[in-house]
N, CA, C and O atoms as a Maestro MAE file, in Angstrom:
{
 s_m_m2io_version
 :::
 2.0.0
}

f_m_ct {
 s_m_title
 :::
 protein
 m_atom[188] {
  # First column is atom index #
  i_m_mmod_type
  r_m_x_coord
  r_m_y_coord
  r_m_z_coord
  i_m_residue_number
  s_m_chain_name
  s_m_pdb_residue_name
  s_m_pdb_atom_name
  i_m_atomic_number
  :::
  1 25 8.481 -7.080 6.317 1 A "MET " " N  " 7
  2 3 8.429 -8.217 5.421 1 A "MET " " CA " 6
  3 2 8.254 -9.524 6.194 1 A "MET " " C  " 6
  4 15 7.469 -10.390 5.808 1 A "MET " " O  " 8
  5 25 8.990 -9.646 7.281 2 A "ILE " " N  " 7
  6 3 8.889 -10.879 8.060 2 A "ILE " " CA " 6
  7 2 7.465 -11.058 8.585 2 A "ILE " " C  " 6
  8 15 6.935 -12.168 8.609 2 A "ILE " " O  " 8
  9 25 6.858 -9.950 9.006 3 A "GLY " " N  " 7
  10 3 5.483 -10.011 9.480 3 A "GLY " " CA " 6
  11 2 4.531 -10.486 8.399 3 A "GLY " " C  " 6
  12 15 3.626 -11.277 8.664 3 A "GLY " " O  " 8
  13 25 4.736 -10.003 7.178 4 A "LEU " " N  " 7
  14 3 3.897 -10.449 6.055 4 A "LEU " " CA " 6
  15 2 4.081 -11.935 5.796 4 A "LEU " " C  " 6
  16 15 3.110 -12.662 5.589 4 A "LEU " " O  " 8
  17 25 5.319 -12.380 5.807 5 A "ILE " " N  " 7
  18 3 5.603 -13.791 5.538 5 A "ILE " " CA " 6
  19 2 4.942 -14.671 6.589 5 A "ILE " " C  " 6
  20 15 4.387 -15.719 6.257 5 A "ILE " " O  " 8
  21 25 4.993 -14.262 7.845 6 A "LYS " " N  " 7
  22 3 4.384 -15.053 8.913 6 A "LYS " " CA " 6
  23 2 2.867 -15.096 8.805 6 A "LYS " " C  " 6
  24 15 2.237 -16.034 9.293 6 A "LYS " " O  " 8
  25 25 2.277 -14.090 8.171 7 A "MET " " N  " 7
  26 3 0.819 -14.017 8.063 7 A "MET " " CA " 6
  27 2 0.268 -14.739 6.839 7 A "MET " " C  " 6
  28 15 -0.950 -14.803 6.672 7 A "MET " " O  " 8
  29 25 1.117 -15.280 5.988 8 A "ILE " " N  " 7
  30 3 0.650 -15.940 4.771 8 A "ILE " " CA " 6
  31 2 -0.156 -17.181 5.141 8 A "ILE " " C  " 6
  32 15 0.356 -18.074 5.816 8 A "ILE " " O  " 8
  33 25 -1.404 -17.240 4.708 9 A "PRO " " N  " 7
  34 3 -2.215 -18.424 4.999 9 A "PRO " " CA " 6
  35 2 -1.764 -19.602 4.140 9 A "PRO " " C  " 6
  36 15 -1.032 -19.429 3.165 9 A "PRO " " O  " 8
  37 25 -2.198 -20.768 4.504 10 A "ALA " " N  " 7
  38 3 -1.889 -21.965 3.712 10 A "ALA " " CA " 6
  39 2 -2.661 -21.865 2.402 10 A "ALA " " C  " 6
  40 15 -3.876 -22.063 2.379 10 A "ALA " " O  " 8
  41 25 -1.972 -21.563 1.331 11 A "THR " " N  " 7
  42 3 -2.600 -21.431 0.018 11 A "THR " " CA " 6
  43 2 -1.833 -22.267 -0.988 11 A "THR " " C  " 6
  44 15 -0.765 -22.802 -0.691 11 A "THR " " O  " 8
  45 25 -2.394 -22.370 -2.183 12 A "ASP " " N  " 7
  46 3 -1.714 -23.103 -3.253 12 A "ASP " " CA " 6
  47 2 -0.474 -22.356 -3.713 12 A "ASP " " C  " 6
  48 15 0.488 -22.967 -4.179 12 A "ASP " " O  " 8
  49 25 -0.494 -21.036 -3.584 13 A "SER " " N  " 7
  50 3 0.628 -20.242 -4.062 13 A "SER " " CA " 6
  51 2 0.985 -19.158 -3.042 13 A "SER " " C  " 6
  52 15 0.537 -18.019 -3.171 13 A "SER " " O  " 8
  53 25 1.781 -19.499 -2.036 14 A "PRO " " N  " 7
  54 3 2.149 -18.496 -1.048 14 A "PRO " " CA " 6
  55 2 2.957 -17.352 -1.662 14 A "PRO " " C  " 6
  56 15 2.863 -16.215 -1.200 14 A "PRO " " O  " 8
  57 25 3.747 -17.640 -2.694 15 A "TYR " " N  " 7
  58 3 4.518 -16.591 -3.361 15 A "TYR " " CA " 6
  59 2 3.586 -15.574 -4.001 15 A "TYR " " C  " 6
  60 15 3.802 -14.370 -3.863 15 A "TYR " " O  " 8
  61 25 2.558 -16.035 -4.696 16 A "ALA " " N  " 7
  62 3 1.599 -15.124 -5.331 16 A "ALA " " CA " 6
  63 2 0.875 -14.295 -4.276 16 A "ALA " " C  " 6
  64 15 0.623 -13.109 -4.489 16 A "ALA " " O  " 8
  65 25 0.542 -14.898 -3.156 17 A "TYR " " N  " 7
  66 3 -0.105 -14.172 -2.062 17 A "TYR " " CA " 6
  67 2 0.812 -13.074 -1.541 17 A "TYR " " C  " 6
  68 15 0.373 -11.947 -1.314 17 A "TYR " " O  " 8
  69 25 2.080 -13.403 -1.354 18 A "LEU " " N  " 7
  70 3 3.048 -12.431 -0.864 18 A "LEU " " CA " 6
  71 2 3.223 -11.283 -1.854 18 A "LEU " " C  " 6
  72 15 3.234 -10.118 -1.457 18 A "LEU " " O  " 8
  73 25 3.358 -11.600 -3.114 19 A "VAL " " N  " 7
  74 3 3.525 -10.566 -4.142 19 A "VAL " " CA " 6
  75 2 2.303 -9.658 -4.186 19 A "VAL " " C  " 6
  76 15 2.448 -8.439 -4.276 19 A "VAL " " O  " 8
  77 25 1.121 -10.217 -4.124 20 A "LYS " " N  " 7
  78 3 -0.106 -9.421 -4.159 20 A "LYS " " CA " 6
  79 2 -0.198 -8.534 -2.923 20 A "LYS " " C  " 6
  80 15 -0.626 -7.383 -3.014 20 A "LYS " " O  " 8
  81 25 0.200 -9.061 -1.771 21 A "SER " " N  " 7
  82 3 0.189 -8.262 -0.545 21 A "SER " " CA " 6
  83 2 1.125 -7.070 -0.671 21 A "SER " " C  " 6
  84 15 0.777 -5.958 -0.275 21 A "SER " " O  " 8
  85 25 2.299 -7.297 -1.216 22 A "ILE " " N  " 7
  86 3 3.265 -6.204 -1.409 22 A "ILE " " CA " 6
  87 2 2.719 -5.183 -2.396 22 A "ILE " " C  " 6
  88 15 2.840 -3.979 -2.170 22 A "ILE " " O  " 8
  89 25 2.122 -5.646 -3.483 23 A "GLU " " N  " 7
  90 3 1.533 -4.729 -4.460 23 A "GLU " " CA " 6
  91 2 0.439 -3.881 -3.812 23 A "GLU " " C  " 6
  92 15 0.335 -2.686 -4.086 23 A "GLU " " O  " 8
  93 25 -0.365 -4.488 -2.964 24 A "ASN " " N  " 7
  94 3 -1.430 -3.745 -2.278 24 A "ASN " " CA " 6
  95 2 -0.851 -2.688 -1.353 24 A "ASN " " C  " 6
  96 15 -1.369 -1.573 -1.284 24 A "ASN " " O  " 8
  97 25 0.220 -3.026 -0.639 25 A "LEU " " N  " 7
  98 3 0.864 -2.060 0.242 25 A "LEU " " CA " 6
  99 2 1.450 -0.890 -0.547 25 A "LEU " " C  " 6
  100 15 1.350 0.261 -0.121 25 A "LEU " " O  " 8
  101 25 2.052 -1.179 -1.679 26 A "ILE " " N  " 7
  102 3 2.624 -0.130 -2.531 26 A "ILE " " CA " 6
  103 2 1.516 0.794 -3.031 26 A "ILE " " C  " 6
  104 15 1.670 2.015 -3.017 26 A "ILE " " O  " 8
  105 25 0.412 0.221 -3.466 27 A "GLU " " N  " 7
  106 3 -0.708 1.026 -3.971 27 A "GLU " " CA " 6
  107 2 -1.308 1.873 -2.848 27 A "GLU " " C  " 6
  108 15 -1.645 3.038 -3.059 27 A "GLU " " O  " 8
  109 25 -1.441 1.291 -1.665 28 A "GLU " " N  " 7
  110 3 -1.964 2.050 -0.533 28 A "GLU " " CA " 6
  111 2 -1.053 3.232 -0.203 28 A "GLU " " C  " 6
  112 15 -1.532 4.332 0.072 28 A "GLU " " O  " 8
  113 25 0.244 3.005 -0.230 29 A "HIS " " N  " 7
  114 3 1.206 4.071 0.041 29 A "HIS " " CA " 6
  115 2 1.122 5.162 -1.035 29 A "HIS " " C  " 6
  116 15 1.187 6.351 -0.723 29 A "HIS " " O  " 8
  117 25 0.978 4.754 -2.290 30 A "ARG " " N  " 7
  118 3 0.871 5.710 -3.391 30 A "ARG " " CA " 6
  119 2 -0.367 6.588 -3.233 30 A "ARG " " C  " 6
  120 15 -0.314 7.797 -3.458 30 A "ARG " " O  " 8
  121 25 -1.471 5.975 -2.847 31 A "LEU " " N  " 7
  122 3 -2.708 6.739 -2.664 31 A "LEU " " CA " 6
  123 2 -2.598 7.691 -1.472 31 A "LEU " " C  " 6
  124 15 -3.119 8.806 -1.522 31 A "LEU " " O  " 8
  125 25 -1.928 7.263 -0.408 32 A "GLU " " N  " 7
  126 3 -1.717 8.145 0.739 32 A "GLU " " CA " 6
  127 2 -0.866 9.351 0.343 32 A "GLU " " C  " 6
  128 15 -1.147 10.473 0.764 32 A "GLU " " O  " 8
  129 25 0.167 9.125 -0.461 33 A "GLN " " N  " 7
  130 3 1.007 10.230 -0.922 33 A "GLN " " CA " 6
  131 2 0.216 11.193 -1.791 33 A "GLN " " C  " 6
  132 15 0.373 12.409 -1.679 33 A "GLN " " O  " 8
  133 25 -0.626 10.657 -2.650 34 A "LYS " " N  " 7
  134 3 -1.446 11.488 -3.528 34 A "LYS " " CA " 6
  135 2 -2.407 12.349 -2.704 34 A "LYS " " C  " 6
  136 15 -2.573 13.535 -2.986 34 A "LYS " " O  " 8
  137 25 -3.035 11.758 -1.693 35 A "LEU " " N  " 7
  138 3 -3.948 12.498 -0.837 35 A "LEU " " CA " 6
  139 2 -3.210 13.591 -0.078 35 A "LEU " " C  " 6
  140 15 -3.717 14.705 0.051 35 A "LEU " " O  " 8
  141 25 -2.024 13.287 0.423 36 A "GLN " " N  " 7
  142 3 -1.228 14.274 1.144 36 A "GLN " " CA " 6
  143 2 -0.845 15.431 0.219 36 A "GLN " " C  " 6
  144 15 -0.912 16.592 0.623 36 A "GLN " " O  " 8
  145 25 -0.449 15.129 -1.004 37 A "ALA " " N  " 7
  146 3 -0.100 16.179 -1.960 37 A "ALA " " CA " 6
  147 2 -1.310 17.054 -2.260 37 A "ALA " " C  " 6
  148 15 -1.180 18.271 -2.387 37 A "ALA " " O  " 8
  149 25 -2.475 16.446 -2.371 38 A "HIS " " N  " 7
  150 3 -3.704 17.196 -2.634 38 A "HIS " " CA " 6
  151 2 -4.012 18.141 -1.470 38 A "HIS " " C  " 6
  152 15 -4.369 19.301 -1.673 38 A "HIS " " O  " 8
  153 25 -3.867 17.623 -0.249 39 A "ARG " " N  " 7
  154 3 -4.123 18.461 0.929 39 A "ARG " " CA " 6
  155 2 -3.136 19.626 1.001 39 A "ARG " " C  " 6
  156 15 -3.512 20.746 1.346 39 A "ARG " " O  " 8
  157 25 -1.883 19.355 0.677 40 A "MET " " N  " 7
  158 3 -0.871 20.409 0.701 40 A "MET " " CA " 6
  159 2 -1.181 21.477 -0.355 40 A "MET " " C  " 6
  160 15 -1.016 22.670 -0.098 40 A "MET " " O  " 8
  161 25 -1.629 21.051 -1.536 41 A "ALA " " N  " 7
  162 3 -1.974 22.003 -2.591 41 A "ALA " " CA " 6
  163 2 -3.171 22.853 -2.172 41 A "ALA " " C  " 6
  164 15 -3.189 24.063 -2.396 41 A "ALA " " O  " 8
  165 25 -4.169 22.216 -1.563 42 A "GLU " " N  " 7
  166 3 -5.329 22.967 -1.101 42 A "GLU " " CA " 6
  167 2 -4.918 23.993 -0.040 42 A "GLU " " C  " 6
  168 15 -5.404 25.124 -0.048 42 A "GLU " " O  " 8
  169 25 -4.037 23.605 0.859 43 A "ALA " " N  " 7
  170 3 -3.589 24.514 1.908 43 A "ALA " " CA " 6
  171 2 -2.801 25.669 1.310 43 A "ALA " " C  " 6
  172 15 -2.897 26.799 1.788 43 A "ALA " " O  " 8
  173 25 -2.031 25.397 0.276 44 A "HIS " " N  " 7
  174 3 -1.187 26.430 -0.327 44 A "HIS " " CA " 6
  175 2 -1.987 27.354 -1.238 44 A "HIS " " C  " 6
  176 15 -1.828 28.574 -1.178 44 A "HIS " " O  " 8
  177 25 -2.844 26.782 -2.080 45 A "TYR " " N  " 7
  178 3 -3.563 27.567 -3.074 45 A "TYR " " CA " 6
  179 2 -4.988 27.912 -2.653 45 A "TYR " " C  " 6
  180 15 -5.623 28.766 -3.272 45 A "TYR " " O  " 8
  181 25 -5.493 27.270 -1.623 46 A "GLY " " N  " 7
  182 3 -6.872 27.500 -1.203 46 A "GLY " " CA " 6
  183 2 -7.820 26.712 -2.063 46 A "GLY " " C  " 6
  184 15 -7.410 26.077 -3.034 46 A "GLY " " O  " 8
  185 25 -9.092 26.749 -1.711 47 A "THR " " N  " 7
  186 3 -10.090 25.997 -2.491 47 A "THR " " CA " 6
  187 2 -10.974 26.904 -3.282 47 A "THR " " C  " 6
  188 15 -11.864 26.434 -3.991 47 A "THR " " O  " 8
  :::
 }
 m_bond[187] {
  # First column is bond index #
  i_m_from
  i_m_to
  i_m_order
  :::
  1 1 2 1
  2 2 3 1
  3 3 4 2
  4 3 5 1
  5 5 6 1
  6 6 7 1
  7 7 8 2
  8 7 9 1
  9 9 10 1
  10 10 11 1
  11 11 12 2
  12 11 13 1
  13 13 14 1
  14 14 15 1
  15 15 16 2
  16 15 17 1
  17 17 18 1
  18 18 19 1
  19 19 20 2
  20 19 21 1
  21 21 22 1
  22 22 23 1
  23 23 24 2
  24 23 25 1
  25 25 26 1
  26 26 27 1
  27 27 28 2
  28 27 29 1
  29 29 30 1
  30 30 31 1
  31 31 32 2
  32 31 33 1
  33 33 34 1
  34 34 35 1
  35 35 36 2
  36 35 37 1
  37 37 38 1
  38 38 39 1
  39 39 40 2
  40 39 41 1
  41 41 42 1
  42 42 43 1
  43 43 44 2
  44 43 45 1
  45 45 46 1
  46 46 47 1
  47 47 48 2
  48 47 49 1
  49 49 50 1
  50 50 51 1
  51 51 52 2
  52 51 53 1
  53 53 54 1
  54 54 55 1
  55 55 56 2
  56 55 57 1
  57 57 58 1
  58 58 59 1
  59 59 60 2
  60 59 61 1
  61 61 62 1
  62 62 63 1
  63 63 64 2
  64 63 65 1
  65 65 66 1
  66 66 67 1
  67 67 68 2
  68 67 69 1
  69 69 70 1
  70 70 71 1
  71 71 72 2
  72 71 73 1
  73 73 74 1
  74 74 75 1
  75 75 76 2
  76 75 77 1
  77 77 78 1
  78 78 79 1
  79 79 80 2
  80 79 81 1
  81 81 82 1
  82 82 83 1
  83 83 84 2
  84 83 85 1
  85 85 86 1
  86 86 87 1
  87 87 88 2
  88 87 89 1
  89 89 90 1
  90 90 91 1
  91 91 92 2
  92 91 93 1
  93 93 94 1
  94 94 95 1
  95 95 96 2
  96 95 97 1
  97 97 98 1
  98 98 99 1
  99 99 100 2
  100 99 101 1
  101 101 102 1
  102 102 103 1
  103 103 104 2
  104 103 105 1
  105 105 106 1
  106 106 107 1
  107 107 108 2
  108 107 109 1
  109 109 110 1
  110 110 111 1
  111 111 112 2
  112 111 113 1
  113 113 114 1
  114 114 115 1
  115 115 116 2
  116 115 117 1
  117 117 118 1
  118 118 119 1
  119 119 120 2
  120 119 121 1
  121 121 122 1
  122 122 123 1
  123 123 124 2
  124 123 125 1
  125 125 126 1
  126 126 127 1
  127 127 128 2
  128 127 129 1
  129 129 130 1
  130 130 131 1
  131 131 132 2
  132 131 133 1
  133 133 134 1
  134 134 135 1
  135 135 136 2
  136 135 137 1
  137 137 138 1
  138 138 139 1
  139 139 140 2
  140 139 141 1
  141 141 142 1
  142 142 143 1
  143 143 144 2
  144 143 145 1
  145 145 146 1
  146 146 147 1
  147 147 148 2
  148 147 149 1
  149 149 150 1
  150 150 151 1
  151 151 152 2
  152 151 153 1
  153 153 154 1
  154 154 155 1
  155 155 156 2
  156 155 157 1
  157 157 158 1
  158 158 159 1
  159 159 160 2
  160 159 161 1
  161 161 162 1
  162 162 163 1
  163 163 164 2
  164 163 165 1
  165 165 166 1
  166 166 167 1
  167 167 168 2
  168 167 169 1
  169 169 170 1
  170 170 171 1
  171 171 172 2
  172 171 173 1
  173 173 174 1
  174 174 175 1
  175 175 176 2
  176 175 177 1
  177 177 178 1
  178 178 179 1
  179 179 180 2
  180 179 181 1
  181 181 182 1
  182 182 183 1
  183 183 184 2
  184 183 185 1
  185 185 186 1
  186 186 187 1
  187 187 188 2
  :::
 }
}
């Protein structure tokens, strides 16, 4: 979090930038989990 805060550019709404950055990280993590689950299913059940 501290790293994200330090990287916030000078904008009209640094809070909105921070919130959007966090939302993007959450979505990226969700997609990584989904891909991992898909790979595990393919390994278990085959293609």
